[in-house]
BALOBA-1460 file (C-alpha; in Angstrom, 3 decimals):
// residues 86
<rec num="1" residu="x" x="-2.622" y="7.233" z="4.809"/>
<rec num="2" residu="x" x="-3.623" y="5.254" z="1.715"/>
<rec num="3" residu="x" x="-7.542" y="5.402" z="1.752"/>
<rec num="4" residu="x" x="-7.902" y="2.041" z="0.457"/>
<rec num="5" residu="x" x="-6.116" y="0.559" z="3.117"/>
<rec num="6" residu="x" x="-8.179" y="2.483" z="5.639"/>
<rec num="7" residu="x" x="-11.188" y="1.131" z="4.345"/>
<rec num="8" residu="x" x="-9.785" y="-2.635" z="4.261"/>
<rec num="9" residu="x" x="-8.935" y="-2.071" z="8.081"/>
<rec num="10" residu="x" x="-12.059" y="-0.416" z="8.781"/>
<rec num="11" residu="x" x="-14.236" y="-3.345" z="7.447"/>
<rec num="12" residu="x" x="-11.863" y="-6.359" z="7.963"/>
<rec num="13" residu="x" x="-8.136" y="-5.744" z="9.360"/>
<rec num="14" residu="x" x="-7.422" y="-9.471" z="8.997"/>
<rec num="15" residu="x" x="-7.342" y="-8.929" z="5.169"/>
<rec num="16" residu="x" x="-5.290" y="-5.593" z="5.215"/>
<rec num="17" residu="x" x="-1.416" y="-5.731" z="4.464"/>
<rec num="18" residu="x" x="-0.345" y="-5.016" z="8.006"/>
<rec num="19" residu="x" x="2.882" y="-5.652" z="10.234"/>
<rec num="20" residu="x" x="2.906" y="-8.656" z="12.481"/>
<rec num="21" residu="x" x="2.996" y="-5.945" z="15.348"/>
<rec num="22" residu="x" x="-0.004" y="-3.888" z="14.064"/>
<rec num="23" residu="x" x="-2.030" y="-7.110" z="13.549"/>
<rec num="24" residu="x" x="-0.791" y="-8.503" z="17.163"/>
<rec num="25" residu="x" x="-2.169" y="-5.190" z="18.598"/>
<rec num="26" residu="x" x="-5.613" y="-5.199" z="16.627"/>
<rec num="27" residu="x" x="-5.981" y="-8.923" z="17.603"/>
<rec num="28" residu="x" x="-5.359" y="-7.787" z="21.333"/>
<rec num="29" residu="x" x="-7.781" y="-4.769" z="21.194"/>
<rec num="30" residu="x" x="-10.508" y="-7.001" z="19.541"/>
<rec num="31" residu="x" x="-10.031" y="-9.731" z="22.195"/>
<rec num="32" residu="x" x="-10.227" y="-6.940" z="24.991"/>
<rec num="33" residu="x" x="-13.218" y="-5.474" z="23.634"/>
<rec num="34" residu="x" x="-15.278" y="-8.772" z="23.309"/>
<rec num="35" residu="x" x="-14.268" y="-9.937" z="26.777"/>
<rec num="36" residu="x" x="-11.477" y="-8.446" z="28.883"/>
<rec num="37" residu="x" x="-11.894" y="-11.140" z="31.431"/>
<rec num="38" residu="x" x="-10.650" y="-13.770" z="28.990"/>
<rec num="39" residu="x" x="-7.097" y="-11.966" z="28.527"/>
<rec num="40" residu="x" x="-4.582" y="-14.106" z="29.667"/>
<rec num="41" residu="x" x="-0.521" y="-13.928" z="30.195"/>
<rec num="42" residu="x" x="-0.146" y="-15.612" z="26.785"/>
<rec num="43" residu="x" x="-1.981" y="-12.746" z="25.119"/>
<rec num="44" residu="x" x="0.399" y="-10.230" z="26.727"/>
<rec num="45" residu="x" x="3.450" y="-12.371" z="25.850"/>
<rec num="46" residu="x" x="1.934" y="-12.515" z="22.244"/>
<rec num="47" residu="x" x="2.323" y="-8.671" z="22.204"/>
<rec num="48" residu="x" x="5.885" y="-8.846" z="23.767"/>
<rec num="49" residu="x" x="7.098" y="-11.196" z="21.102"/>
<rec num="50" residu="x" x="6.375" y="-8.752" z="18.414"/>
<rec num="51" residu="x" x="8.159" y="-6.004" z="20.110"/>
<rec num="52" residu="x" x="5.681" y="-4.458" z="22.562"/>
<rec num="53" residu="x" x="7.084" y="-3.561" z="26.089"/>
<rec num="54" residu="x" x="5.080" y="-3.315" z="29.036"/>
<rec num="55" residu="x" x="4.411" y="0.437" z="28.535"/>
<rec num="56" residu="x" x="3.410" y="0.039" z="25.235"/>
<rec num="57" residu="x" x="0.835" y="-2.881" z="26.203"/>
<rec num="58" residu="x" x="-0.502" y="-0.526" z="28.892"/>
<rec num="59" residu="x" x="-1.154" y="2.226" z="26.397"/>
<rec num="60" residu="x" x="-2.687" y="-0.250" z="24.028"/>
<rec num="61" residu="x" x="-5.052" y="-1.447" z="26.897"/>
<rec num="62" residu="x" x="-5.805" y="2.049" z="28.034"/>
<rec num="63" residu="x" x="-6.450" y="3.159" z="24.530"/>
<rec num="64" residu="x" x="-8.632" y="0.181" z="23.514"/>
<rec num="65" residu="x" x="-10.811" y="0.472" z="27.117"/>
<rec num="66" residu="x" x="-11.219" y="4.238" z="26.588"/>
<rec num="67" residu="x" x="-12.512" y="4.020" z="23.334"/>
<rec num="68" residu="x" x="-14.960" y="1.013" z="24.629"/>
<rec num="69" residu="x" x="-16.056" y="3.027" z="27.484"/>
<rec num="70" residu="x" x="-16.814" y="6.180" z="25.523"/>
<rec num="71" residu="x" x="-18.481" y="4.338" z="22.742"/>
<rec num="72" residu="x" x="-20.933" y="2.883" z="25.276"/>
<rec num="73" residu="x" x="-21.587" y="6.384" z="26.669"/>
<rec num="74" residu="x" x="-22.240" y="7.675" z="23.445"/>
<rec num="75" residu="x" x="-24.537" y="4.654" z="22.394"/>
<rec num="76" residu="x" x="-26.462" y="5.193" z="25.604"/>
<rec num="77" residu="x" x="-27.066" y="9.010" z="25.284"/>
<rec num="78" residu="x" x="-28.162" y="8.249" z="21.647"/>
<rec num="79" residu="x" x="-25.068" y="10.494" z="20.407"/>
<rec num="80" residu="x" x="-24.997" y="10.247" z="16.746"/>
<rec num="81" residu="x" x="-28.552" y="8.670" z="16.036"/>
<rec num="82" residu="x" x="-31.093" y="10.429" z="14.205"/>
<rec num="83" residu="x" x="-33.723" y="11.779" z="16.304"/>
<rec num="84" residu="x" x="-36.206" y="9.477" z="15.122"/>
<rec num="85" residu="x" x="-34.027" y="6.695" z="16.678"/>
<rec num="86" residu="x" x="-33.984" y="8.191" z="20.034"/>
């Protein structure tokens, strides 16, 4: 993958030249991360409108949720922090 594209996605994916499908997926993952209780049918319909089926939506949801979970576990245990920070 193009290293410049990776950097743009990493710091501000909204400025990256992404497909409508990739953008919708990332928008959904952000919404899920910020407050999963606010996910509505319209969010799922938005994913369907760019070509995701129910299996893909489940996979997106599971992967984003797993990353959220594992990052919280790592944060709680101080994984990746300097010894001075723990």
